[in-house]
C-alpha positions as CSV (number, residue, x, y, z in Angstrom):
1,X,-16.9,117.8,147.5
2,X,-16.9,121.6,147.9
3,X,-17.3,123.4,144.5
4,X,-14.4,125.6,143.7
5,X,-15.5,129.3,143.6
6,X,-12.2,131.1,142.9
7,X,-9.4,130.8,140.4
8,X,-6.6,132.8,138.8
9,X,-7.5,136.5,138.8
10,X,-5.8,139.9,138.3
11,X,-6.5,143.1,140.2
12,X,-5.3,146.5,139.0
13,X,-2.1,145.1,137.5
14,X,0.5,147.6,136.3
15,X,3.9,146.6,134.9
16,X,6.7,148.5,133.1
17,X,9.6,147.2,131.0
18,X,12.5,149.4,130.0
19,X,10.7,152.5,131.3
20,X,7.6,151.8,129.2
21,X,4.2,151.0,130.7
22,X,3.3,147.6,129.2
23,X,0.3,146.6,131.4
24,X,-1.8,149.4,132.8
25,X,-4.5,148.9,135.4
26,X,-5.7,145.5,134.3
27,X,-8.4,143.7,136.3
28,X,-9.8,140.3,135.3
29,X,-12.0,138.2,137.6
30,X,-13.0,135.0,135.8
31,X,-15.4,132.3,136.8
32,X,-13.8,128.9,137.4
33,X,-13.7,127.0,134.2
34,X,-14.0,130.0,131.9
35,X,-12.1,130.3,128.7
36,X,-10.9,133.9,128.4
37,X,-9.5,135.2,125.1
38,X,-6.8,137.9,125.3
39,X,-7.0,140.0,122.2
40,X,-5.2,143.0,120.8
41,X,-2.6,144.1,118.2
42,X,1.1,143.2,118.6
43,X,2.5,145.1,121.5
44,X,-0.8,145.5,123.3
45,X,0.4,143.6,126.4
46,X,-1.1,140.1,125.9
47,X,2.1,138.2,126.4
48,X,3.2,140.4,129.3
49,X,-0.1,139.9,131.0
50,X,0.2,136.1,130.7
51,X,3.7,136.3,132.2
52,X,2.3,138.2,135.2
53,X,-0.5,135.7,135.6
54,X,2.0,132.8,135.5
55,X,4.2,134.5,138.1
56,X,7.1,134.7,135.7
57,X,7.3,138.4,136.2
58,X,6.1,140.5,139.1
59,X,3.9,143.5,138.7
60,X,4.9,147.0,139.8
61,X,1.5,147.4,141.3
62,X,-1.7,145.3,141.8
63,X,-2.0,141.6,142.5
64,X,-2.4,138.2,140.9
65,X,-4.4,135.9,143.1
66,X,-5.0,132.1,143.0
67,X,-8.1,131.2,145.0
68,X,-7.9,134.5,146.7
69,X,-4.2,134.2,147.8
70,X,-1.5,136.5,146.3
71,X,0.7,134.2,144.2
72,X,3.8,135.8,145.6
73,X,2.9,134.1,148.9
74,X,2.9,130.7,147.2
75,X,5.9,128.5,146.6
76,X,7.0,127.9,143.0
77,X,6.2,124.2,143.3
78,X,2.7,124.9,144.6
79,X,2.1,127.4,141.8
80,X,3.5,125.0,139.1
81,X,1.1,122.2,140.2
82,X,-1.9,124.5,139.5
83,X,-0.9,126.8,136.7
84,X,0.7,125.7,133.3
85,X,1.8,128.1,130.6
86,X,2.7,127.6,127.0
87,X,4.7,130.5,125.5
88,X,5.1,131.4,121.8
89,X,8.6,130.1,121.2
90,X,10.2,126.9,122.4
91,X,13.7,126.0,121.2
92,X,16.2,123.4,122.1
93,X,19.3,122.0,120.5
94,X,19.1,118.7,122.5
95,X,18.0,115.5,120.7
96,X,15.0,114.9,122.9
97,X,11.9,112.8,122.1
98,X,8.4,114.3,122.2
99,X,7.4,112.0,125.0
100,X,10.3,113.4,127.1
101,X,9.2,117.0,126.3
102,X,5.8,116.1,127.6
103,X,7.3,114.4,130.7
104,X,8.7,117.7,131.7
105,X,5.2,118.7,132.7
106,X,5.3,116.2,135.5
107,X,8.3,117.7,137.2
108,X,6.2,119.6,139.8
109,X,4.5,116.4,140.8
110,X,7.6,114.2,141.4
111,X,8.9,113.6,144.9
112,X,12.5,114.2,146.0
113,X,13.5,110.9,144.5
114,X,11.9,111.7,141.2
115,X,9.0,109.4,141.6
116,X,5.7,110.3,140.1
117,X,3.0,107.7,140.6
118,X,0.5,109.2,138.1
119,X,3.0,110.4,135.6
120,X,2.8,107.9,132.8
121,X,-1.0,108.0,132.7
122,X,-1.0,111.8,132.7
123,X,1.5,111.8,129.8
124,X,-0.5,109.4,127.7
125,X,-3.7,111.4,128.3
126,X,-1.9,114.6,127.2
127,X,-0.5,113.0,124.1
128,X,-4.0,111.7,123.1
129,X,-5.6,115.0,123.9
130,X,-3.3,116.8,121.5
131,X,-3.2,114.1,118.8
132,X,0.5,113.5,119.4
133,X,0.5,109.8,120.4
134,X,1.8,108.6,117.1
135,X,4.6,111.2,117.3
136,X,5.7,110.4,120.9
137,X,9.0,108.8,119.9
138,X,10.0,111.3,117.3
139,X,12.9,113.7,117.9
140,X,12.0,117.3,118.7
141,X,14.3,118.7,116.0
142,X,12.6,116.6,113.4
143,X,9.2,118.1,114.1
144,X,7.4,120.9,112.2
145,X,6.5,124.2,114.0
146,X,2.9,123.1,114.4
147,X,3.9,119.7,115.8
148,X,6.2,121.3,118.3
149,X,3.4,123.6,119.3
150,X,1.1,120.7,120.0
151,X,3.9,118.9,121.9
152,X,4.3,121.9,124.2
153,X,0.5,122.0,124.8
154,X,0.7,118.3,125.7
155,X,3.5,119.1,128.1
156,X,1.3,121.7,129.8
157,X,-1.7,119.3,129.9
158,X,0.5,116.6,131.5
159,X,1.0,119.0,134.3
160,X,-2.7,118.4,135.2
161,X,-3.2,122.1,135.7
162,X,-6.4,123.8,137.0
163,X,-5.4,127.0,135.2
164,X,-3.9,127.0,131.7
165,X,-2.2,130.0,130.0
166,X,-1.7,129.8,126.3
167,X,0.2,132.5,124.3
168,X,-1.0,132.3,120.7
169,X,-1.4,128.5,120.6
170,X,-2.8,128.4,117.1
171,X,0.4,129.9,115.6
172,X,2.0,127.5,113.0
173,X,-1.1,125.3,112.9
174,X,-3.3,124.7,109.9
175,X,-7.1,125.3,110.2
176,X,-7.9,121.8,111.2
177,X,-5.4,121.7,114.1
178,X,-6.4,125.3,115.2
179,X,-10.0,124.1,115.6
180,X,-8.9,120.8,117.2
181,X,-6.6,122.4,119.8
182,X,-9.2,125.0,120.8
183,X,-12.0,122.4,121.0
184,X,-9.8,120.4,123.3
185,X,-8.9,123.4,125.4
186,X,-12.4,124.6,126.0
187,X,-13.5,121.0,126.9
188,X,-11.0,120.9,129.8
189,X,-12.3,121.5,133.3
190,X,-9.8,124.4,133.8
191,X,-9.7,128.1,133.7
192,X,-8.0,129.1,130.5
193,X,-6.4,132.4,129.4
194,X,-5.7,132.2,125.6
195,X,-3.9,135.0,123.7
196,X,-5.2,135.0,120.1
197,X,-4.9,137.1,117.0
198,X,-7.9,135.6,115.1
199,X,-11.0,137.3,116.3
200,X,-13.3,134.7,114.7
201,X,-11.6,131.9,116.6
202,X,-12.0,133.9,119.8
203,X,-15.7,134.4,119.1
204,X,-16.2,130.7,118.5
205,X,-14.4,129.3,121.5
206,X,-14.1,131.9,124.3
207,X,-16.6,132.6,127.0
208,X,-15.2,136.0,127.5
209,X,-12.8,138.2,125.6
210,X,-10.5,140.9,127.0
211,X,-9.3,143.4,124.4
212,X,-6.1,145.2,125.2
213,X,-4.7,148.3,123.6
214,X,-1.4,149.8,124.8
215,X,-1.7,147.8,127.9
216,X,-5.1,148.9,128.9
217,X,-8.4,147.0,128.7
218,X,-10.6,148.7,126.1
219,X,-13.4,146.0,125.9
220,X,-14.3,143.0,128.1
221,X,-17.2,140.7,128.0
222,X,-18.9,137.9,126.0
223,X,-17.7,138.0,122.4
224,X,-21.2,139.0,121.1
225,X,-21.0,142.2,123.3
226,X,-17.3,143.0,123.1
227,X,-16.4,142.4,119.4
228,X,-18.1,145.3,117.7
229,X,-17.3,147.0,114.4
230,X,-16.5,150.2,116.3
231,X,-14.1,148.5,118.7
232,X,-12.3,146.7,115.8
233,X,-11.8,149.9,113.9
234,X,-10.7,151.7,117.0
235,X,-8.2,149.1,118.2
236,X,-7.1,147.4,115.0
237,X,-7.5,150.3,112.5
238,X,-9.6,148.2,110.1
239,X,-13.2,148.3,109.0
240,X,-15.3,145.3,109.7
241,X,-18.9,144.1,109.7
242,X,-20.0,141.9,112.7
243,X,-22.9,139.6,112.2
244,X,-24.7,137.7,115.0
245,X,-24.8,134.0,114.1
246,X,-26.9,132.6,116.8
247,X,-25.1,134.3,119.6
248,X,-21.7,134.0,118.1
249,X,-20.3,137.1,116.3
250,X,-18.8,136.5,112.8
251,X,-16.4,139.2,111.7
252,X,-16.0,140.1,108.0
253,X,-13.2,142.5,107.2
254,X,-13.5,145.1,104.5
255,X,-10.8,145.6,101.9
256,X,-9.5,149.2,101.6
257,X,-10.2,150.0,97.9
258,X,-9.7,153.7,97.9
259,X,-6.2,153.9,99.5
260,X,-3.7,155.8,97.4
261,X,-0.2,154.3,97.1
262,X,2.7,156.5,96.2
263,X,4.6,154.7,93.4
264,X,8.2,155.3,92.4
265,X,8.9,158.3,90.2
């Protein structure tokens, strides 16, 4: 079998929304199977970049390619069989079971009659991978925010993607499930782009991090190289110490003790 040498990449992406430049000259060329952490403060362009990579929005300039082909030349069904995305917010007023939410990931694989020979097995694998098997028959509206997040990740995994886009997948999850989800993501034989706020989680699980500020890449590379105290202060406006723990950086934030607060009166 020929080894895959290309995957989902971005070249010189620019995109504006409401007259504001949101993504500015972003290029990312991952190795197949890499886990890439997208980092940066709120409003830095992480979610917008994921939407461009998924083909949900189209860039004003630059290209998103899948195995070297511009995704605009690919049909939606072809793209959906390869690339799965989990956004930050998923709402529905329908009384739908978790298993049926996960089954939605199989839509791109069904034929014109709705048949999907590998669907049931893929759904079960996805439920197991996210620890949701025992919740499969629960109603969506009865689930906690964290359980809904895991169900949406299961839906993406049921899609059998080769590229996985996750927008803050650890939101609403306790520490155990944050670690569990990211462990499972990095173990998958897929290229993953994961938007994260927690720099220590990114350092633990990502092969590469891409740090965005005002839509531009300000740092990119292995966590041990990109996550420096100078970068953190410049991008996030906080002081931090970074310690090398066997090749994995550990970030310790410093409290601001000398800040003066203006009280009433």
